[in-house]
N, C-alpha and C positions, 0 to 999 in steps of 0.2 A: 897888576890888579889880581885880586883873588878870583878863583873860579866862580864862587858864589855871586860875585858882582858881575862877572862876564855873562853868565847865563841869563841875567835879568835884562840884558841889552837887546835892542832890536838888531836885525840883520844889518841895516844901514849903519848903526852905531858900531857894530863889530867890524865892518869893512873899513869905516873911518879910523877905528883904532889900529887896524892892521897897517894902514897907510902911515899913521903916526909912528908906529913901531919901526917901520922900514926906514923912515927918516932918521929916527934916533939911532938905529943900528948902524947906519953909515958912519956915524961919528963915535960909536962905542967900541970898547975892547974889553977883553977879559971877562970878569964876572958880570959886569953890566951887560955885555953882549949876550952872555949865556941866559941871563934873566929875560932879556927881550925876546930871544929866540924861543924860550920856554913858553912865554905868554903867547907869542905868535902861533906856536904849535897848538896850544890849548884853544885859541880862537878858531883856527882852521878845523879842529875836531868838532867844535860846537857847530860851525857852519855846515860841515858835512852831515852831522846829525839832523840839523834842521831840514836839509834837502831830502834826506832819507825819509823822515817822518812825513814831510809834505807829499812826496811821491807816493808813499804807501797809503796815505789818506786818500789821495786822488784815485788810486787804483781800487780802493775799497768801495768808493762811491760808484765807480764805473762798473764794477762787478755786480753791485746791488741793483743798479738800473737795468742790467742785462738779464736779471732773473725772471 
């Protein structure tokens, strides 16, 4: 999948896609495996960014309420 399509997916959809990629990777080899691993890496990066943004957003509200 393209990055543009992946970033439009929900966290649950991304996690489900990772599970699908894992299943496919077990039977893949060569270029197919490389493509699956590249997509999995992209999804992992997106999920990491979502967590970072969510935590930062939470901390901003916490700081504001303590002022």
